[in-house]
N, C-alpha and C positions, 0 to 999 in steps of 0.2 A: 827666323826659323823657330818653331815651337819645339820644345823638348818632349820626348816620348814619356807618357805617364808611367810611374813606377808600378810594377805588377807584383812585387813581393808581398804587400799586405793581403792582397787577394788570395795568394797561395797559402799564406798562414791561416787565413779564415777558412779556406777549404780544408786545410789540414786539421784544424780544430773540429770542423763539422764531421770529417771522416773519423776522427778519434771518438767523438761523441757517438757516432753510429756504431763504431766497433764496441764501445762500452755497452750500448743498448743491446747489441747482438750477443755479447758475452753474458749479460744479465739474463737474456731470453734463453741462452744455452744452459745456464745454470738452473733456470726454472724448469726447462725441459728435462734435464738430468734428475732434478728432484722429483718431477712427476713420474719419470721412469722408475726411480727407486720406490716411490709410493705404489705404483702399479705392481712392481715385483713383490713388495711386502704383502699387498692385497692378494696377489696370486698365491703366495706361500700360505697365507691364512686360509684361502679358499681350499687349497689342497689338503691342509691339515683338517679342515672341517669335513671335507669329503672322506678323509681317512677315518675320522671319528664318527661319521654318520652310521655305519653298521653297528658300532658299539652302542650308540645312543638308541638305535632302533631295537637292538636286543634288550637293552635295559628297559625300554618302554614296553616291550612285549611282556617281560617278566613282571613289571609293575601292573600291567593289565591283568595278567593271570592271578596275581595276588589279590588285586581288587575284586576280580570275579569270585574268588574263593571267599573273601571277606563278605561279599554281598550274599553269597549262598548261606553262609553261616548266619548273617543278619536276618535273612528271610526265614530260616529255621527258628531262630529265637523269636521272631515276630509271630510266627504261626503258633508257637507254644504259648506266647503271651495272649494271643487272641483266643485260643482254646480255653485258657483259664478264665479269661474275662467273660466269655460266653457262658461258661458254667456258672460263674458267679452271678451274672445277670439273670440266668434262668432261676437260680435259687431266690434271688431278690424278687423277681416277678411272682414266683409261687407264694412267697411270704406276703407280698402285697395283695395278691388276690384273696388269700385266706383272710387277711385283715378286712378287706372290703366286704367279703361275704359275711363275716361276723357282724360288721356294722349294719348291713342290710337286715340281717335276721333280728338284731336287737331293735331296729326301728319297727319292723313288722310286729314283733311281740308287744312293744309299747302301744302301737295302734290297737291291737286286739284287746289288750287290757283296758284301754280307755273305752272302747265300744262295750265291753262286758260290764264295766261299771255303770255306763249309761243305761243299758238294758236292765241291770239289777235295780237301779233307781226307779225306772218306769214300772218294773214288776212290783216293787214295793208299793208304789202309788196305787196301782190297780188293786192289789190285795186290800189295801186300806179302804178303797172305795167299795169293793164288794162286801167287805165286812160291815161297813156302814149301811149298805143297802139291806143286808140280811137283818141287822139289828133293828132297823127302822120299820120293817113290815108289820102292820097291825092285824091283818086278816086276809082271807083268801080273796075277797073282792078287791081289796087294794092290790094284792099280788097279781091278780088277773089284769087289772087296769095297768099295773106297771109293766107286766110282760107284754101287753098289747101296745104300749107306748113306743114311739119312735126312738126315744133316747135309750130305752132298754135294748131295742134291736141293735142300735149302733154300738152299744157297749158290748153286746154279745159278739158282734162281728169283730170289734176291736180286740176282744179277749182272745177270739180264735186266732187273729193275726199275731197277737203277742205270743200265743202258745207256739205257733209255727216258727216265729222268730226265735223263741227260746230254744226250740228243737234245733233249728239251724245253727244258732250260736253255740249250742252244746256240741253239735257235730264239728263245727269249725274249731272250737277250742280244743276238742280232742285231737283233731287233725294237726292243729298248730303245735299242741304239746308234743305229739309224736314226732312231728317234723323237727321241732326244737331239740327234743331229746336225741334224735338221730344226728342232727348237726353238731350238738354238743359232744356226742361220742366221736364223730368224725374229727372235730376240732381237737379233742383230747388226743386222738391218734396222731393228728398233725403236729400237736405240740410235742408229743413224745418223739416224732420223727424230726422235729425242728432242732432238737438238741443234737441229733446226729448231723443234720445239715450244718448246724453252727460249727460243730467240730470239724466237719469236712471243709467248711468255708475258711476256718482259721488255718487248717493245714494248707489249703489252696493258697491262702494269702501268703503264708510263709514261702511256699514254692514260687509264687509269683514274685515276691520280693527278691528271692534268690535269682530268678530268671531276669528280673529287671536289673539287678546288680551286674549279672553277667552281660546283659545287653549294653548296659552303660559302659562296662569295661571294654567291650568290643568296639563300641563307638568311639570311646576315648583313644583306643589303640588306632582305630582308623583315622581319627583326627590327628593323632601323633604322626602317623605315616604321611598323611597329606601335608601336615605342617612342616615335617622334615623335608619333604619333596619341594614344597613351596619355598622353604628357606634356602634349599640348595639352588633352586632356580634364581631366587633373588640374589644370592651371593655370586652365582655365575654371571648373571646380567650385570651386577655391580662391577665385577672384575673386568668384564668385556668393555663396559662403558668407561671405567677408569683407564683401561689400556688404550682405548680409542682417544680419550682425552689427553693421556700422556703423549701419545703419538702426535696428536694435533698440536699440543704445546711445544713439543720438540721441533715440529716443522715450523711453527710460528717463530720459535726462537731462532732457528736457522735463517728464516726469511728476514727477521729483524736484524740479525747480524750481517746478512748480506746487504740489506738496505743501509745499515750503518756504514759498512765499508764503502758502498757505492756513494753514500752522501759525503763521506770523508774525501773520496776521490773527486767528487763533483765540487766540493768546497775548495780543494787544492787547485783543481782546474779552473774554478771560478776566479781564484786569486791570481793565478797565472794569466788567465784571459784578461782580467781587469788591468793587470800591469801592461800586458801587450797592447790592449786597447788604448790605455793612456799614452803609451809610446806612439801608437799609430795616430792617435788624435793630435799629439804634438807635431808629428811629422806632417799630418794632413794640414794642420794650421799653418805650418811653415810653407807647405806647398800652395795652400790657398792664398797666403799672402804674396807669394811669388807670382801665382797665376793672376791675382788681382792687379799687381803691378804691370804684368805683361798685357793684361786686358786693357788697362788704361793707356799703355803705350800704343797698343794696336788700335784702340778707339781714336787716339790722336792721329795716328797714321791714316785710319779710314776717313776721318774728317778731312784730312788734307787731300786724300784721294778723291773724296766726294766733291770737295771744293774745286779740284782740278777738273773732275768730270763735269761738274756743273758749268764751270767756265768754258770747257770744250763744247758742251751742249749749247750753251748760250752763243758761243761763237758760230757754231753750225747753224743754229736757228737764225742768228743775225744774218749770216750769209744767205740762208734760204729766204728770209724776209726781204733781203735786198734784191735777190733774184725775182721774188714775187712782186716786189714793188716795181721792178723794171718791167715785168710782164703784165701786171694788172693796171687798172685805171685808178684814178684818184678817188673815185667813189668807194671802191673796194677797200682801199687803205683807210678811208674815213670810218667805214662800218667796223673794220677790225679794231681800229683805235677806240671806237665807242664800246665795243664788246669788252675789250681789255679794261677800259675804265670802269664798267659796271662790275666786272669780276673783282677788280681791286677794291671797289667800294664794299662789295659783299664780304670780302676777306677782312677788310678793316672793321666792318660791323661785328663779325664773328670774334675778331681779336678783342674788340671792346667788351663784348659780352663775357668772354673768358676772363678778361682782366677784372671785370666787375664781380663775377662769381668768385674768383680767387680772393678779391678784397673782402667779399662778404664772409667767405669761409674763414679768412684770417681774423676778421672781426669777431666771428662766432667763437673761434678757438681762444682768442684773447679774453672774450667775455666768460667762457667756461673756465679758463684758468683763474681769472679774477674771482669768479664765484666759488671755485674750489678753494682758493686761498682764504676767501671770506668765511666759508663754511669751516675750514680747519681752524681759523682763528676763533670763530664762535665756539667750536667744540672745546678748544683749549681754554678759552675764557670761561666757559661753563664749568669745565673741570676745576679751574682755579677758584671760581666763585662758590661752587657748591659746598666746600667745607666751611665757608663763612656763614652759610645759611643757618638760622636757628633751628634747634631741635623741634620746636613746635610746628614749624613749617614742614619739616621732614616727616613728622608723625601724622599730621592731619591733612595738609594741603598737597602733598606730592602726588597721591593717587588721583585726586581731582584734576590737577594740572595735566598729568599723564593721560587721563581719560579724555580731556578736551583735545589734546594733541593727537591722541589715538583716532578719534572720530575724523578730524581734519585729514590726517594722513591716510586713513582707510578710504575716504571719499576721493582723494587725489589719485590713489593707486587704482581704484575702480574706474575712474575716468580715463586713466592712462591705458588700462587694458582695453576699455571700450574703444578708444580712438585708434589704438594700434591694430586691433582686430578688424575694425572697419576699414582702415587703410590697407591692410593686407588683402582683404577680400574685395576691395574696390567699391564699398558701399557709399552712397546709395546708387551710383552709376551702373553697377553690375546688375541691378534689378531690371534694367531696360532690355537685356538680352535673355538668353536661356538661363533658367533658374534651376538649381539642384536642391535636393533635400538638405545637403550640408549648409547651403546658404540660408535656408529657412531656419535651421537650427542656430546659425550664427545670429540671425535677427532676433530670435527668441532670447538667446544669451545676452545680447546687447540690451534688450528691454529689461531683463531681470537685473543685470549689473547696474544699469542706470537707476533703477528703483532703489537698489542698495546704496548707491552713491548719494542720491537725494536724501534718503533717510539719515545717513551719516552727517550730511550737511545740516539737516534740521537739528540733530542732536547737538552739533557744535554751536549752532546759533543760539540754542536754548542755554547752553553752558556759558556762552559769552554774556548773556543778558539777565540770567536768573539771579536770585538772591543768594546770600552766602550759605544759608542752611541747606538749600537745595543743591548748591554747588558741591558742598562737602558730602551730602548724602548720596548724590549720584556718583561721586568719586570712589565710593566704597566698592563699586562693581568692577573696577578696573582689573583686579587680579583674575576675575572670572572671565572677562571678555578679551583679555590680552592675547591668549593663545590663538584666537581667530585670525589674527593678522598673519600667522605663519602660513595658512592655506593660501591667502592672497599672494604672499611673497613667493610661495612655491609656483603658482601659476605665472607670476611675472618672470621667474627664472626660466620656466618652460617656454614662455613667449620669447625670451631673449635667445634661447637656444633653438628656436624654430621647431619646438616639440609640443606646442600648445594643444591641449585636448579639451574640446568644447563641452562634451557631455559631462566630463568630470568637473569642469568649472561650474556648469549649470547646477549640478547636484550640490556642490559646496555652497554656491550662492543661495540656493533654496534653504539649506540648513541655517546659514548665517542670517538670512532674512527672517526665518521663523523665530530665531532667538532675539533678533532686534525688535520684531513686532511685540514680543512679550515684554522687552525692556520698555518700549514705547507706552504700553498699557500700564506698566508698573511704576515707572519713574518719570516719564516725560509727558504724562497726560495732564491736561489742565493748563499748559503754558501756551501763550500766544506770541512768543518772540520769534517764531520761525515762519512768519507769513510769506516772506519773499522766497524762501526755500520751498515751501509748499506750492506756491504758484509755479515755480520752476519745475517742480515734480509733475504737476498736471500737464504743463506744456511739453516736457520731455516724453511723458507717457503718450501724449497725442502724436508726437513725431515718430516714436518707435512703433506705435500701433499702425501708423500709415506704412512704414517699412514692412511690417509683418503682413499687412493686407496685400501689398504689392508683391511680396515674395510668394505668398500662398497662391495668389491668382496666377503669377508667372510660372510657378511649379505645375499647376494644373494645365496650363496652356502648353508648356514645354513637354510634359508627359504625353499629352494627346498628339502633339506634333511628332514626337519620336516614334510613337506606335504606328502612325500613318506611313512612316518610311519603311516599316518592316513588311516583307513580302509574305511571310508565313501566316500572318494574321488574317482571319476572315472578317470582312467589313460588311456591315448591314446599316446603310445610311437611312433606310426607310423613306426614300424619295426626297430627303432634305439635302440642302447644301451646307456642309460643315463650316465653310467660311462665313456664310451668312448667319447661321444659327448659333455658332459657338465662338469662332476665332474673332470675328469682328466685334461682338459685344464684350468679350474679354479684353481686347485691345482698347476698346472705348473706356472700360473701367480703369485700366492702367493709365490712360491719358488723363482721365479725370482726377485720378489719385495724384498725378504729378502737380496739378494746380493746387490741390490741398497740401502737398508737400512743400510747395513754395511758401504758402501761408505759415506752415508750421516752422519752417526755417527762420522766417522773419520774427515770429513770436519767440522762438528759442533764443535768437540773438538779442532780442530786446530784454528778455528776462535775465540772460547772462550778464548783460550790462548793468541792469538794475541791482542784481545781487552783488556784483563786484563793487558797486557804488554804495553798498549797504542800504539800499532802498527797496521799496516794494510797491506794487499796485494796491489801490484801495480795496477794502474788503468786499464792496458790492460787485466786483468783477470775478471774485472767486467762484460763485455758482456757475457763471458762464463758462469758465475754464473747465470746471468739473463736468458740466453737461457735454462740452466739446470732447473731453476725454472719454466719456461714456459712449458717445456716438461712434467714435473711432474703435472702441472695444467691440461694439456690435458688428462693425465691418470686419474686424479680425476674426470674430467667431464665425461669420459667414465664410470667409476665405479658408480658414483652417478646416471647418466641417466639409466644405466642398472638396478640398484636396484629399481629405481622409476617406471620403466616400467614393471618389473617382478612382483612387489607387487600387482597391480590390478588383473593380471591374476591369481595369487595364491589365492587372496581373493574370486574371482568369483568361482574358483574350490572348495574352502572350503564351500561356501554358496550353492553350487549345481547349480549355474546358467549355468555353462559350465564344461566340462571335462578338466583334466590336459593334455595339449598337448605339447609334447616335441618339435614338429616342430615350434610351436608358440614361444617358448623360444629361439630356434636357430635363428628364423627370427628376434626376438627382438635384439639378440646379433649382428647379421649382420647389422641391421639398425643403431644401436647405434654406432658400430665401424666405419661404413662408414661415419657417421656424425662427428666423433671426431678424433680418433687416426689412423684409417685406411682409410683415404680419397682416397688414390691411392693404390689399391690392384693389385699386379702383376698377370698375367694369371697363373693359376695352383696353386695359393697360397690360403690357407684357411684364414678365418678371424682370427682364433686363432694364426696362424703364423704371420699375420700382427701385431697383438697386442703384440706378443712376440718380434717381431722386434723392436717395439716402446720401450718396456721395456729394451731390449738389448742396444738400442741407449742411453737410459738414463744411464744405467750402464757404457757404454763405455765412455760417456761424463764425468761422475763423476770420473771414474778411470783415465781419461786423465787429469782432473783438479786437482786431489789429489796430484800427484807428484810436480806439479807446486806450489801448495800451501805449500808443505812441504819444498821446497827449500828456503834457506836463501837469495838467490839473489833476489827473488821476494817479499821480505818483506822490507818495508820502515819503519824504526823505527822513533819514535817521540822523541824529546828531552823532558826535563822536562816541564810540562805545566806552571810552575810558574817562569821560568827564564825570563830574559829581552831581549830575542832575538827571531827572527823568522827564521824558516828553510823552504826553498822552495826546493822541490825535484821533478824533472820532471814536472815543471810548476804546481805543486800541493801543496797547503798549508796543511801540516800535523800537525803542532804544532805552538804555538805562546804564547805570553805573556798573562797571565790571566787578564781579565778586572779589577778584584778587586785590582790587584797590582797597576795598573795605577791610580785607584781611590784613593788609600791610599795617594799617593803623592799630588793629587789635594785637598783632604780633609785637609791634614796637612797644605797646603799652605793657604787654605781659613780660617783656624782657627787662623792664626797669625794676630790678630787685636789689636787695641789699647785698653788698659784696661780703660783709662779715658773715651773714647768714649762709652764703654759698660756701665760704671757707669751712664753717662749722659742719655744714651738711656733707662736704667732701671728706672731712676728718671722720665724721661718724660713719660714712659709707666705707672708708678704709678699715675702720675697726670692725664694722659688720662683716666685711669680706674676710678679714682675718678669722673672725669667729666661725664664719661659714666654712672656711678651709679646714679649721681644726675639727669641726663637726664632721666634715666629709672624711677626713683621715680616720677619725674614730669609727664612723659608720663602716668605712672600708675594712678596718681591722676586725670589727665585730662580724661583718659578713664573711671575712676569710675564716674566722674562728668557727662560725656556724657551719660553713661548708666543710671544714676539716672534721668537725664533730659528726656531721651527717655522714661523711665518707667513712669514718671509723665505725659508726653504728651499722652502716650497710655492710662493711667488711665483717663485723662481728656477727651479724645475722647470716651472712653467707657462710661463715665458718660453722655456725650452729647448724644450719641446714645441711652442710656437707657431713658434719658429724652424725646427724640424725639419719641421713641417707646411708652412710657407711654402716651404722648400727642395724638399720633395717635390712641392708643387703647381707650382712653377716648372719642375722637371724634367719633370713630366707634360705641362705646357703646351708646353714645347719639343719633347718627343717627339711630341705630337699635331700640332704645326705641321709637323714634318719629315714625318710620315706624310701630312699633308694635301698638302704640296708634292709628295711622291712620287706620291700618287694623282692629283693634278691633271696631273702630267707623263704618267702612264700613260693618263689619259683623253684628253689631247691627242694622244698617240701613236696610241691606238686610233681616235680620231676621224679622224686623218689616214689611217690604214689603211682605215677605213670609206669615206672619200671616194674613195680610190683604187679600192677594190673596187666601189663604186657606178659609178664611171666605166667600170671593166672590164665590169661587168654591162650598162651601157648599150651599150658597144661590141658585146658578145656578142649583145645583143638585136637591134641593127641588122644584125649579120652573119647572125643566124638569120632575120631578115625577108628579107634579100637572097637567102639560100639557098632560102627557100620560094618566092620569086618565080621563081628559076631552076630550081625543081624540075620545072616543066611542060615546059621546053625541054630539060633534060639529065637524062633518067631513069637514066643509067648509074651515077653515083656514089651509090647508096642507102646503102651501108655507111658512107660518110664522113658522110652526114647523120645517120645514127643515132648515130654516135660523137659528133658535135658536140652533138646533143640531150642525150646522157648527160652529157657534160662540162658543158653548161650547167646541167643539173639539179644536178649535184654542186657547181658554183660557187654556185648559188642556196642550196643547203643550207649551204655554208660562210658565205655572206653572212648568212643567218639566225642561224647560230651566233655570228658576230662581233657582230651586233646584240644578241643576248642577253648577250654578254660586256660590251658597252658599257653596256647597261642595268644589268647587275650591278655594274659599277664605279661607275656613278653612284649607285646605291642604297648601295653600300659607302661612298662618300664622304659621302653624306647621313647614313648610319648613324654614321660616325665623328664627324661634326659633332654629331649628336644625342647621342652618348655624351659628348663634351666638355661639351655643354650640361647633360646630366644630372649629370655630375660636379660642375660648378659649382653646380647647384641643390642637390645633395646636400651640398656643402660649406657651404652657407648654414646659419645657425642654425635650429633647428626652430621651428615656430610655437608660440605659447603655448596655443592652443586646438586640439585635435585635430580633423581634418576628418571629417565624417560621411560617409565613403565606403562604397560597397557592398563587402562582402568579396569577395576573389578566388574565383571559382567553382572547384570541384574539377575535376580532369581526368576525362575520360570513361573509366570503368573498362573499357569493352568493348574498347578498343584494347590493353589490357595483359594480357588473358587469353590463356592458351595453349590453351584448349579452347573448345568451343562451348557450355559451360554458362552463359557470360555472357549468352547470348540469353534465358535464363529470368529474368533480373533484372528489377526494376521499371523501367518506361520512364524514361529520363533527361529532364530539362527541355530545352526547345529551346535549341540552341547560340546563343551571342552572339559578336560580333567579339572581345571580350576573351578569352573562353574558347578560341576557335579560335587566337588568337595565342599564348596560353600553351601550348596543346597542340602547336602547330607548333614552338615553341621546344624543347619537351621531345622531340618526335619527331626534330627536327634533331640534337639532342645524341646521341640513341640511334643514329641512322644513322651519324653521324661516329664514334662509338665502335665500331660494328660494322665500318665500312669500315677503320678504323685498326688493328683487332685482327689478329693473324697468321692467314693463311688456308692455310698449308702444313701438310700432315699430319705430325705428329711421329712419325717412325720410329726415333728414337734409342733409346727404351726397348726396342723389339722387337729391334733389331740388337744391343744390349748383352746382352739375355737369350740370343740365339742364339749370341753369341760365348762367353758363359759355358757354354752347353750343348754347345759344340763341334759345331754342325751338327745336333743332335737337335731333337725337338719341345720347344717352350717353352709355358708358360702365362702369360697376362696377364689382369688384371681387364678386365671388359667396357668400363669407362669409358676405359681406356687404349688400346684397340684402334683402329686407323685407321678402321675402318668406323663406330664409334661417334662418332669425332671429326667425320667427314664428315656423319653424321646430325644431330648437334647444330648444326653450321653451317647445314644446310638448314632445320632447325626454326626457328632464330633468324631466318633470312632470311624464312621464311614469316610469322612473327609481325610483323616489321616491314612486310611487304607488306600484311598485313591492317590494320594500323594506318594505313598510308598511304591505303588504300582507304576506310577509315572516315572519315578526315579529309576526303578528297575528297567523299564523300557529304554530310557535314555542311556543307561549303562550298557545294556545289551547292544544298543546302536553303536556305541563307541567300540565295543568288543568286535562287532562285525566289521567296522572300519579298519 
């Protein structure tokens, strides 16, 4: 009887699971309670914010009203400034026009004087000629002849013209003199009025400077208010952010504490669970041991029962056989005996096979154990021998030896991956059935990894037979190429775990192949020791190319066969039979490739045997192998191109974009063949025949090469690689002395040194090491001292900077206090003036009321009443101006106090966590444009108080800059040019002319006016909101 299994451990396990679930639920409950508390705190904060919202709105409205009042005052001040500027510009324009008129008059007078001088000279010449003519006349006859002569007539006409010109010149000179006298008188009057204008201009400048000071004060007050508001907002935001961060940190601390408690509980539970599990394991081990004993006893009992049952069955069968023997004839008994004999023979043969396989496995296991023992002994022996090796070998020959072993090891690993992958996919037998794209990729991978293996074997063969210098030179590249083996080891591990990735392996093989090709060109070029390995490479390339060709043709055939089985595809055969036109030729190509594959297997086997025997075929067979490999490559190009061009047509047919057309496939076959293997097709020959001829050529060349390869005459055997002779056959070096044999003698010779010299060298080395240690300790102490000195210097500089900053802060504080006292005194003085003016205003109001009451009784003094009203209105305007000044001073005082507070805040150390503030909005670009093109821009976002304050500051700075710039037209350049030209006409650039200067000033004033209007519009928009 079997004992019932113990259920207590299961209950304990369930209890532990339930406890864990309870802890998880408690943790979730604590999280929920914390979330509820957070929500309650947020709700209370929201209620407090709702309660504070009316106060904030009221405060915002009051600030808006104050801002509107400040804007109105600013507009009034700007209007006054503009009026004064326009008056000043008019006076400047009048002065400039007077100067220009004076210059034009001077130019005209100079021209008239020059013409008068020319006419005077001509008149003098004519008088001289007339006098000569008069004195030279001898008689009346001569006088008549002279008068009748043409020259005389011309002189008379010219004299008359000159007289008329003189008369006109006299009239013109009189007119110009009168005009000049009139203009001089006007200019004298203008000059007398210019003094008055100059005095008015100076008084206007004084008023304008006072107005600018007032405007500046108002703007500073406005900046102070905005700065205080912005500072208040910043401090509020900072407090809110800090409160949120404190709350978040508190919640985080609570979470961490809860997690710590939970982790402590889990640790305790883990320890308890571990103890319980150990106890359970011990109990289970005892139970397992008991169960094993019971199972063994039961198995013995079952075997006894089975023996009894078999005996009973044998007895029953024997009785049945006896009954059958009695009932049947002798012939039936003979046939049954014959059948039993055959069955026993079959069973015996199977038993023999099983025994032989068991013996083979046992022999393999014994061989593996012996090889493992030998490898362990070899490693241990290597570890023992390595310390005895001389330093010269370790320094110079270790990398070269490792490089030689690296290439041999890498070639073996590549062959191992190739063989295992081929066995896993059933290559090349799996190419006879349906072929998938994965199988084609595996064939390509095998071809590439076979090429890498051949290249490594070639490198190893060269290192086995090269000279010592080349051996050591090539060994220097070992540290660079050693990491490549890790990628191959990774793929071997993946292959061992059945997680091999073909595409990743192909990409790694391509990278390693490219690097090895570079090594072959750099270090292994010019050696002929790798003849056998090169021949093996050509044969393996031929073999793998045949596999690629069969895989690509099989893929094309399988793809077409699979699409024919689909019912949704529309087929257009074009009157052709697909079996005759496509499937039969493709199958024929596959059958022909099998014969070529047989030849390639024989060649591969032959070359493997030769390379293992350290032999090679003679060099005259190498071109034949290379041509055979090139022919196979052409076939591969045809197969790959055919499969790549057929696949898009089949995918279009599956997706319904087009129908399946057999004529298209045949055209693709013709096009591909004409571009690769069937470039020259004979008349009357089909494409399939041309492709078959190419395959037959490959088979023929391979069959022709095979007997030559099998003949012993074409084999050149190599002597032992490690003897001390070189063998040259047919001008080709096939073997030679191993480089490490030569190096042994050199190393032994270098080790024969004087023992006494070694002892002295070791003693000197010890002394040198002691000196080096002392130098290092001194250097370390010097470095420590320099570091200490630098640290003290930095501390001293920091102390000096702190002292300077403290002194600067104290000076600024004292300066601010002095300014504060001065402003307080000014405010008190202005307040006193304001009180006096208010009293005067009240008196004037009472007087005005009394005069109005007396107006009905005394109608005569109307002019006096009008004058009183005018004076009262003027006094009221002055009172308003003084009130604005007082407000300005108050805001200035608050601004200065706010600036002091801002300086103190800015002097504080920065916060550890940056505030998440909104970025400062950009200025409105419409106010900065000189043209109306800005109206075409995209609409700007609605203005805010912050943006308006920023823009107001910027506009204030621009207006101050405009008002402080010189406003007098610069005439110095023009006067200098005129002085150089001595009263003549002068030329000036347009930008230096007085008119252009006046125009630039007007344009700048218009731009500022547009910006002020835009700012007022946006402020009104905020007030409306």
